[in-house]
C-alpha positions in Angstrom: -100.5 55.0 50.6 -101.0 52.1 52.9 -103.7 52.7 55.6 -105.0 55.8 53.9 -108.8 56.1 53.8 -110.1 55.8 50.2 -113.5 56.6 48.6 -116.1 53.9 49.0 -118.5 52.6 46.3 -121.3 55.0 47.3 -119.0 58.0 47.1 -117.8 56.9 43.6 -121.4 56.6 42.5 -122.1 60.1 43.9 -119.1 61.6 42.1 -120.3 60.2 38.8 -123.9 61.3 39.3 -123.5 64.7 41.0 -120.0 66.1 40.1 -120.1 64.8 36.5 -123.8 64.3 35.8 -125.6 67.2 37.5 -122.7 69.8 37.5 -121.4 69.3 34.0 -123.8 67.2 31.9 -127.4 67.5 32.9 -127.5 71.2 33.6 -128.0 74.1 31.1 -127.9 77.6 32.4 -128.5 76.2 35.9 -131.6 74.4 34.8 -132.2 70.7 35.0 -132.4 69.3 31.5 -132.2 65.6 32.4 -135.8 64.9 31.4 -135.4 66.7 28.0 -134.5 65.3 24.6 -131.2 67.2 24.2 -128.8 67.7 21.3 -125.1 68.3 21.5 -124.9 70.9 18.8 -127.0 73.7 17.3 -130.2 73.9 15.3 -130.4 76.6 12.6 -133.4 76.8 10.3 -134.4 73.3 11.1 -131.0 71.9 10.4 -128.9 70.0 13.0 -125.2 70.9 13.3 -123.7 68.3 15.7 -120.7 68.7 17.9 -118.2 66.0 17.1 -119.9 62.6 16.8 -122.6 63.4 19.3 -126.3 63.0 18.6 -129.5 63.2 20.7 -129.2 62.4 24.4 -131.3 62.2 27.6 -130.6 62.0 31.4 -128.5 63.6 34.0 -125.5 62.0 32.5 -126.7 62.7 29.0 -126.8 59.2 27.6 -126.0 59.5 23.9 -128.7 57.6 21.9 -126.3 57.1 19.0 -123.6 55.2 21.0 -125.3 52.0 22.1 -126.6 50.4 18.8 -130.2 51.7 19.1 -130.7 50.0 22.6 -131.8 53.2 24.5 -133.8 54.6 21.5 -135.8 51.3 21.3 -136.4 51.3 25.0 -137.6 54.9 25.0 -140.0 54.5 22.1 -141.4 51.4 23.8 -141.8 53.2 27.1 -143.6 56.0 25.3 -146.1 53.6 23.8 -146.9 52.1 27.2 -147.4 55.6 28.6 -149.5 56.8 25.7 -151.7 53.8 26.0 -152.7 55.2 29.5 -152.8 58.8 28.3 -155.7 59.5 26.0 -154.3 62.9 24.9 -151.3 61.3 23.2 -151.4 59.0 20.2 -149.7 55.6 19.8 -147.1 55.0 17.1 -147.6 52.7 14.2 -145.0 50.0 13.5 -143.6 52.0 10.6 -143.4 55.1 12.9 -141.6 53.0 15.5 -138.9 51.9 13.0 -138.4 55.4 11.7 -138.4 57.0 15.1 -135.8 54.5 16.4 -133.6 55.1 13.3 -133.8 58.9 13.7 -133.2 59.0 17.4 -130.2 56.6 17.3 -128.1 58.6 14.8 -124.7 59.8 15.8 -123.1 63.0 14.6 -121.6 61.5 11.5 -125.0 60.0 10.4 -126.7 63.4 11.0 -124.2 65.2 8.8 -124.5 62.5 6.1 -128.3 63.2 6.1 -127.7 66.9 5.6 -128.6 67.8 9.2 -132.2 66.6 9.0 -134.0 67.0 12.3 -136.4 64.5 13.8 -140.1 64.9 13.1 -141.6 67.8 15.2 -144.6 65.6 16.2 -142.3 63.0 17.6 -140.3 65.6 19.4 -143.5 66.9 21.2 -144.7 63.4 22.0 -141.4 62.3 23.6 -141.0 65.6 25.5 -144.4 65.1 27.1 -143.6 61.6 28.0 -140.2 62.5 29.5 -141.8 65.3 31.6 -144.3 62.8 33.1 -143.7 60.6 36.2 -143.2 57.6 34.0 -140.8 59.5 31.8 -138.7 60.8 34.8 -138.5 57.2 36.1 -137.4 56.0 32.7 -134.7 58.7 32.6 -133.6 57.9 36.1 -133.2 54.2 35.3 -130.9 55.1 32.5 -128.9 57.3 34.9 -128.6 54.5 37.4 -127.4 52.2 34.6 -124.9 54.7 33.3 -123.5 55.5 36.8 -123.0 51.8 37.5 -121.4 51.4 34.0 -118.9 54.3 34.8 -118.1 52.9 38.3 -117.5 49.3 37.2 -115.8 49.9 33.9 -113.8 53.0 34.7 -113.6 54.0 38.4 -112.9 50.5 39.7 -110.1 50.4 37.2 -108.2 53.2 38.8 -108.3 52.3 42.5 -105.1 50.2 42.2 -103.2 52.8 40.1 -100.2 54.5 41.7 -101.7 58.0 41.3 -104.9 57.0 43.1 -103.1 55.1 45.9 -100.7 58.0 46.4 -103.5 60.6 46.5 -105.3 62.1 49.5 -109.0 61.5 49.6 -109.5 65.1 48.3 -107.2 64.3 45.4 -109.0 61.0 44.8 -112.2 63.0 44.3 -110.5 65.0 41.6 -109.0 62.0 39.9 -112.3 60.1 40.0 -114.1 63.1 38.5 -111.6 63.5 35.6 -111.8 59.8 34.7 -115.6 59.6 35.1 -116.0 62.7 33.0 -113.8 61.4 30.2 -115.4 57.9 30.2 -119.0 59.3 30.2 -118.3 61.8 27.4 -116.3 59.5 25.2 -115.5 55.9 26.3 -112.5 55.7 24.1 -111.0 58.7 25.7 -111.9 57.5 29.2 -110.3 54.1 28.6 -107.2 55.7 27.2 -106.9 57.8 30.4 -107.3 55.0 32.9 -105.2 52.6 30.8 -102.3 55.2 30.9 -102.8 55.4 34.7 -102.5 51.6 35.1 -99.9 50.8 32.5 -98.5 53.8 30.5 -97.2 53.3 27.0 -93.6 53.6 26.3 -94.0 57.1 24.8 -95.9 58.3 27.9 -94.3 58.9 31.3 -95.7 57.2 34.4 -98.8 58.9 35.9 -97.9 58.8 39.6 -99.6 61.9 40.9 -102.7 64.0 40.5 -100.7 66.5 38.5 -99.6 63.8 36.1 -103.2 62.7 35.5 -104.4 66.3 34.9 -101.5 67.0 32.6 -102.2 63.8 30.6 -105.9 64.7 30.3 -105.1 68.2 29.2 -102.6 67.1 26.5 -104.4 64.0 25.2 -108.1 64.8 25.5 -108.4 68.5 24.6 -111.3 67.8 22.1 -113.3 65.9 24.6 -112.6 67.5 27.9 -112.1 71.2 27.2 -114.9 73.2 28.9 -116.7 70.1 30.2 -113.7 69.2 32.4 -113.7 72.6 34.0 -117.4 72.3 34.9 -116.8 68.8 36.3 -113.8 70.1 38.4 -116.0 72.8 39.9 -118.5 70.0 40.8 -115.6 68.2 42.4 -114.9 71.2 44.5 -118.5 71.2 45.8 -118.3 67.4 46.4 -115.1 67.9 48.4 -116.7 70.6 50.6 -119.6 68.4 51.3 -117.4 65.4 52.0 -115.4 67.5 54.5 -118.4 69.2 56.1 -119.0 69.0 59.8 -121.2 66.0 60.4 -123.2 67.9 63.0 -124.0 70.9 60.7 -127.2 71.0 58.7 -125.3 70.7 55.4 -123.2 67.7 56.8 -126.4 65.9 57.9 -128.1 66.5 54.6 -125.1 65.2 52.6 -124.7 62.1 54.6 -128.4 61.1 54.3 -128.2 61.7 50.5 -124.9 59.7 50.3 -126.6 56.7 51.9 -128.4 56.3 48.5 -127.2 58.9 46.0 -129.4 57.3 43.3 -132.7 57.2 45.0 -135.6 57.5 42.5 -136.7 61.2 42.5 -140.4 60.3 42.3 -140.1 58.3 45.6 -138.0 60.7 47.6 -140.9 61.9 49.9 -142.5 58.4 50.3 -140.3 57.1 53.2 -142.0 57.9 56.6 -138.7 57.1 58.4 -136.8 59.8 56.4 -139.1 62.8 56.5 -136.4 65.3 55.6 -135.0 63.4 52.6 -136.9 65.4 50.0 -135.5 68.7 51.4 -132.0 67.2 51.8 -131.9 65.8 48.3 -133.3 69.0 46.7 -130.6 71.1 48.4 -127.7 68.8 47.5 -128.8 68.6 43.9 -129.4 72.4 43.7 -125.8 73.0 44.9 -124.5 71.0 42.0 -126.8 72.7 39.5 -125.1 76.0 40.4 -121.7 75.0 41.8 -120.0 78.4 41.6 -122.6 80.1 43.6 -122.8 77.1 45.9 -119.1 77.5 46.9 -119.8 81.1 48.1 -122.9 79.9 49.9 -121.1 77.1 51.7 -118.3 79.6 52.7 -120.9 81.8 54.3 -122.5 78.9 56.2 -119.1 77.6 57.3 -118.1 81.1 58.5 -121.5 81.9 60.1 -122.0 85.2 58.1 -124.9 86.6 56.1 -124.9 86.0 52.3 -127.5 86.7 49.6 -127.2 86.0 45.9 -129.8 85.6 43.2 -133.3 86.6 42.1 -136.8 85.2 42.5 -136.8 84.6 38.7 -133.5 82.6 38.8 -131.4 80.8 41.3 -131.3 82.0 44.9 -128.9 81.5 47.8 -129.8 83.3 51.1 -128.5 82.7 54.6 -128.1 84.6 57.8 -125.2 82.3 58.6 -127.1 79.6 60.4 -130.5 79.3 58.6 -131.1 79.5 54.8 -133.6 79.6 52.0 -132.4 78.2 48.6 -134.0 77.5 45.2 -132.8 76.5 41.7 -133.5 78.0 38.3 -136.5 75.6 37.9 -138.1 77.0 41.1 -137.5 73.9 43.3 -136.4 75.1 46.7 -135.7 74.2 50.3 -135.7 76.0 53.6 -133.9 75.4 56.9 -135.4 77.7 59.5 -135.5 77.3 63.2 -134.1 73.8 62.9 -136.8 72.6 60.6 -136.4 71.4 57.0 -139.0 71.9 54.3 -139.3 71.9 50.5 -140.7 75.0 48.9 -141.6 76.3 45.5 -140.2 79.6 44.3 -143.7 80.7 43.5 -144.6 80.6 47.2 -141.8 83.0 48.1 -141.8 86.7 48.5 -138.6 88.8 48.6 -138.1 92.3 49.9 -134.9 94.3 49.6 -134.4 97.2 52.0 -132.5 100.4 51.3 -129.7 99.4 53.7 -129.1 96.2 51.6 -130.8 93.8 53.9 -133.2 91.2 52.5 -136.4 89.7 54.0 -137.8 86.4 52.7 -141.4 85.3 53.4 -143.5 82.4 52.4 -146.9 83.5 51.0 -149.8 81.3 52.1 -153.3 82.3 50.9 -152.1 85.8 50.2 -150.5 86.3 53.6 -146.8 86.5 54.0 -145.2 84.4 56.8 -141.7 85.6 57.6 -138.9 83.1 56.9 -135.5 84.8 57.0 -133.9 88.2 57.5 -130.5 88.6 56.0 -128.3 91.5 56.9 -126.4 93.3 54.2 -123.2 91.5 53.3 -120.0 93.4 54.3 -117.7 93.6 51.3 -114.3 95.2 51.7 -112.2 96.6 48.9 -109.8 93.7 49.4 -112.5 91.1 49.1 -113.8 92.7 45.9 -110.3 92.8 44.4 -110.0 89.0 44.7 -113.5 88.2 43.7 -112.4 86.9 40.3 -111.4 83.2 40.3 -108.1 82.6 38.5 -107.7 79.6 36.3 -105.6 78.4 33.3 -105.9 80.8 30.4 -106.7 83.9 32.5 -104.4 86.9 32.2 -104.0 90.1 34.1 -102.4 92.0 36.9 -104.1 89.8 39.5 -102.4 86.8 37.9 -99.1 88.6 38.0 -99.6 89.4 41.7 -100.3 85.8 42.5 -97.2 84.6 40.6 -95.0 87.1 42.5 -96.5 85.9 45.8 -95.8 82.3 44.9 -92.2 83.2 43.9 -91.7 84.8 47.2 -92.9 81.7 48.9 -90.4 79.6 46.9 -92.8 77.7 44.6 -91.8 76.6 41.1 -93.4 74.9 38.1 -93.8 71.2 37.6 -90.2 70.8 36.4 -88.8 72.8 39.3 -88.1 75.9 37.2 -88.8 79.4 38.7 -92.1 81.0 37.9 -92.3 84.0 35.6 -94.4 86.9 36.7 -95.8 87.4 33.2 -99.5 87.7 34.2 -100.4 84.5 32.2 -102.0 81.7 34.2 -100.3 78.9 32.4 -99.3 75.3 33.3 -96.3 76.5 35.4 -98.6 78.7 37.6 -101.2 75.9 37.9 -98.5 73.5 39.1 -97.2 76.0 41.7 -100.8 76.6 42.9 -101.4 72.9 43.2 -98.2 72.5 45.3 -99.3 75.3 47.5 -102.8 73.9 47.9 -101.4 70.5 48.9 -99.2 72.0 51.6 -102.0 74.1 53.0 -104.8 71.4 53.1 -106.8 72.9 50.2 -108.3 71.1 47.2 -105.3 70.6 44.9 -107.0 71.5 41.6 -104.6 74.2 40.5 -107.5 76.8 40.4 -107.2 79.9 42.5 -110.5 80.8 44.0 -111.2 83.1 47.0 -110.0 80.6 49.6 -106.7 79.8 47.8 -105.9 83.5 47.1 -106.6 84.4 50.7 -104.4 81.5 51.9 -101.5 82.6 49.6 -101.7 86.2 50.9 -101.7 85.0 54.5 -98.7 82.7 53.8 -96.8 85.6 52.3 -97.6 87.8 55.3 -96.6 85.1 57.8 -93.4 84.4 56.0 -92.3 88.0 55.8 -93.1 88.5 59.5 -91.0 85.5 60.4 -88.1 86.6 58.2 -88.3 90.2 59.6 -88.1 88.8 63.1 -85.1 86.6 62.2 -83.3 89.5 60.5 -83.7 92.0 63.2 -80.4 91.2 64.9 -78.6 91.5 61.5 -80.2 94.9 60.9 -79.1 96.2 64.3 -75.5 95.1 63.6 -75.4 96.7 60.2 -76.9 99.9 61.5 -74.2 100.2 64.1 -71.5 99.0 61.7 -72.3 101.8 59.2 -71.7 104.4 61.9 -68.1 103.3 62.5 -65.2 105.4 61.2 -63.4 103.8 58.3 -60.0 104.1 60.1 -61.3 102.6 63.3 -62.9 99.8 61.5 -59.7 98.9 59.7 -57.7 99.2 62.9 -60.1 96.9 64.7 -59.7 94.3 62.0 -63.4 94.7 60.8 -64.4 95.4 57.3 -65.8 98.9 56.5 -68.7 99.3 54.0 -68.0 101.8 51.2 -70.9 104.0 52.3 -69.1 104.7 55.6 -66.7 106.8 53.7 -69.3 109.4 53.0 -70.6 109.6 56.5 -69.3 111.7 59.4 -66.6 110.6 61.8 -68.1 107.8 64.0 -68.6 108.7 67.7 -67.2 106.6 70.5 -70.9 106.0 71.4 -71.5 104.4 67.9 -68.4 102.2 68.3 -69.4 101.0 71.7 -72.9 100.2 70.4 -71.5 98.1 67.7 -69.2 96.2 70.0 -72.1 95.3 72.4 -74.1 93.6 69.8 -74.0 89.8 69.4 -72.5 88.4 66.2 -75.0 87.7 63.5 -76.1 84.1 63.1 -78.1 82.4 60.4 -79.9 79.9 62.6 -83.3 81.4 61.9 -82.8 81.9 58.2 -85.3 80.1 55.8 -84.1 76.7 54.3 -82.2 77.0 51.0 -83.5 74.9 48.1 -80.7 73.0 46.4 -79.6 73.7 42.9 -81.8 71.7 40.6 -79.3 71.2 37.7 -75.5 71.2 37.6 -73.6 74.2 36.5 -71.3 73.5 33.5 -67.8 73.7 34.7 -66.1 76.7 33.3 -62.3 77.3 33.0 -60.8 79.1 35.8 -60.3 82.7 34.7 -57.0 84.3 35.9 -56.9 87.9 36.9 -55.6 90.0 34.1 -52.0 91.2 34.6 -50.8 94.3 32.7 -48.1 93.6 30.1 -44.5 94.0 31.3 -45.4 93.3 34.9 -45.1 90.1 37.0 -47.9 88.7 39.0 -47.4 89.7 42.6 -46.4 87.0 45.1 -49.0 85.9 47.5 -48.8 88.0 50.6 -51.2 87.4 53.5 -50.7 90.9 54.6 -52.6 92.1 51.5 -55.8 90.5 52.5 -56.8 93.1 55.2 -56.2 95.9 52.7 -58.9 94.5 50.3 -61.2 93.4 53.1 -63.5 96.4 53.0 -64.3 95.8 49.4 -63.9 92.1 48.6 -66.6 89.5 49.7 -63.9 86.8 49.7 -62.5 88.3 52.9 -64.0 86.8 56.1 -65.0 90.2 57.5 -66.9 91.4 54.5 -70.7 91.8 55.1 -71.4 89.6 52.1 -68.8 86.9 52.8 -71.4 84.7 54.2 -73.3 84.9 50.9 -70.2 84.2 48.9 -69.4 81.1 51.0 -73.0 79.9 50.8 -73.0 80.3 47.0 -69.8 78.1 46.9 -71.8 75.2 48.4 -74.8 75.8 46.0 -72.6 76.2 42.9 -69.7 73.8 43.5 -68.6 73.8 39.9 -68.5 77.6 39.5 -65.2 79.5 39.1 -64.2 82.1 41.6 -64.9 84.8 39.1 -68.4 83.5 38.5 -69.0 83.3 42.2 -68.0 86.9 42.6 -70.2 87.9 39.7 -73.2 86.1 41.3 -72.4 87.6 44.7 -72.4 91.1 43.2 -75.7 90.5 41.4 -77.3 89.3 44.6 -75.9 92.3 46.5 -77.6 94.7 44.1 -80.9 92.7 44.6 -80.5 92.9 48.4 -80.1 89.1 48.7 -77.9 88.0 51.6 -77.0 84.7 53.2 -79.8 85.2 55.6 -82.6 85.7 53.1 -81.4 83.5 50.1 -84.1 81.0 49.3 -83.4 79.3 46.0 -80.7 79.0 43.3 -81.7 77.7 39.9 -80.1 77.2 36.6 -82.1 77.3 33.4 -80.1 75.0 31.1 -82.1 75.9 28.0 -81.2 79.6 28.2 -78.0 79.1 30.3 -79.1 81.7 32.9 -78.6 81.5 36.6 -81.4 82.8 38.9 -81.1 83.5 42.6 -84.2 84.3 44.7 -84.4 85.8 48.2 -87.2 86.2 50.8 -88.5 89.5 52.0 -90.3 92.5 50.6 -87.0 94.3 49.7 -85.4 91.6 47.7 -85.5 91.2 43.9 -84.6 88.1 41.8 -80.9 88.2 40.7 -80.0 87.0 37.2 -76.6 86.0 35.7 -76.1 85.2 32.0 -73.8 82.1 31.8 -73.4 82.5 28.0 -70.8 85.2 28.6 -67.5 85.0 30.4 -67.6 86.2 34.0 -65.9 89.6 34.6 -62.6 89.9 36.4 -62.8 90.0 40.3 -62.0 93.7 40.4 -65.0 94.5 38.2 -67.4 92.5 40.4 -66.0 94.0 43.6 -66.2 97.5 42.1 -69.8 97.0 41.1 -70.7 96.2 44.7 -68.8 99.2 45.9 -70.6 101.5 43.4 -73.9 100.1 44.5 -73.1 100.7 48.1 -71.9 104.2 47.4 -75.0 105.1 45.4 -77.2 103.8 48.3 -75.1 105.8 50.8 -75.5 109.0 48.7 -79.3 108.5 48.6 -79.3 108.0 52.3 -77.2 111.1 52.9 -79.6 113.2 50.7 -82.6 111.9 52.6 -80.9 112.7 55.9 -80.0 116.2 54.7 -83.5 116.8 53.6 -84.9 115.6 57.0 -82.3 117.8 58.8 -83.4 120.8 56.8 -87.0 120.2 57.5 -86.3 119.9 61.2 -84.4 123.2 61.2 -87.3 124.9 59.4 -89.8 123.6 61.9 -87.8 124.7 64.9 -87.6 128.3 63.7 
């Protein structure tokens, strides 16, 4: 949209490096593997089994040595020789060794399989590993990362900034789109080009990609092989990126992020060398560690944002500890950072001591010359049963009762799938549920990724609570009218020209006090009712179905005096309690016959749907079923099968009467039991 702030060049570089590189490519079990000669596949008994067409790779963005015509392999072998010439412990390579090494390193998956899975020489593996772990090696790897980030930015991300989807997106959504495109392009350039080409100029067989949902759906359907699990890791990285992007500029996290963002590709070996930026090493270490363990990082950022204690991890692994304002954090490789009493510092995990008390609190100390210097005390985290129940993050492919509960909540809020069809509470987190979650997230200023983490689930629960409270307040006058109305004597109701519910026939004679109470109430209005979603597909016009007339009899002539006689039972009469619903359904189903409208009204009546709480009417043209949804905890979805002729009006009206009578009988039984209990207590 015109005037909307977009991501700048540094932010696009940071997305490629941190959200794609660190979070999904250069991390293995939360450890940094950038400076390691990696292999996308498995090794069994000295044999290499590649994944797809991937071979050996290096770097944070895992530059595949088999994809650039031996260029990176030649440069790495040459850099090793220069380093070995200055390192007496490591031998040089002969010219023949150089040729063989470059050939072995630059194989792709197909070449490795053609050679029976032959691995590289173990001596070469050791030599290159030592080089990559050195300062020269880390600088070599970082230079490849810088080149790859710039390659992704200029040949992929710049391509999408003029696309409709990117222009229509919020900045938070732009982060997700850029992450998806960068991930695809980095993992397989053909797949990445196909994605951004479809965004810019879709082929005739593909629909236009105008929104974030369109881009995600395209990637899921066209690039399953390339972006299955890797895409999910990158999207979690995008979540961390978004939280940092939106962090308070005056908070410690916000200040650290903005200093790193000034140059997201600073050379790691030079981070602590700038005297005018004394905290850069700590800032950069923290930010990179957050992307190494993005799932834990989200909970850690939540705690800091909310100012509450949080502790997760062990000394032997990754650690996140905060009292809500200060923190101590380290990664799986032992590189850590502290922010205590307003001071930043880097720290090694080996320097830390951790003590857990019986009450669940944690004390962290820095050990200097055998003496422990207190760093941080973290009170035990308060975990409620409700918090534990929503601890599991929900995502596509997940099944269970928690998914079904989420679907029911979204249905009550009126959300549908990407095609506007009602959700099904089947407990399966499929594309429809993901689309509904994205719609909810967009309307509630959350990251619209379609994944339901703690924040999204809590927001959904709060929205349901707020909506039910609002509807209950709006319906209170209606409830008062109906309570008084049910106390009126049937005869008095008819004489007064008012309709009489069927359940009134089983109640005692109304008192004059009940009648006066009814007459003092204001008429029910629908001004506070929730908005009604329009029907999303037309109803096939069905033939008008005449009321069946017994053989040998003539149809009775129209007589206006008959209308009051059927008023207590027929929703077509203006005084019937559900006449408002019947008239409302007329506007929502303009092509429906009178019989079908009565059938639908009866179905809604049994589901406790009224004109005041009706929220959505939808027709599934594939199954030819009509679905009506209402708001409020007591309503249920109503369903009408359009494949069968609608019943005669008398049948629909009788079904409503039977339902009312059953409800009245249940109420009478409850009242009788309560009266009996009261008499027993008074003795």
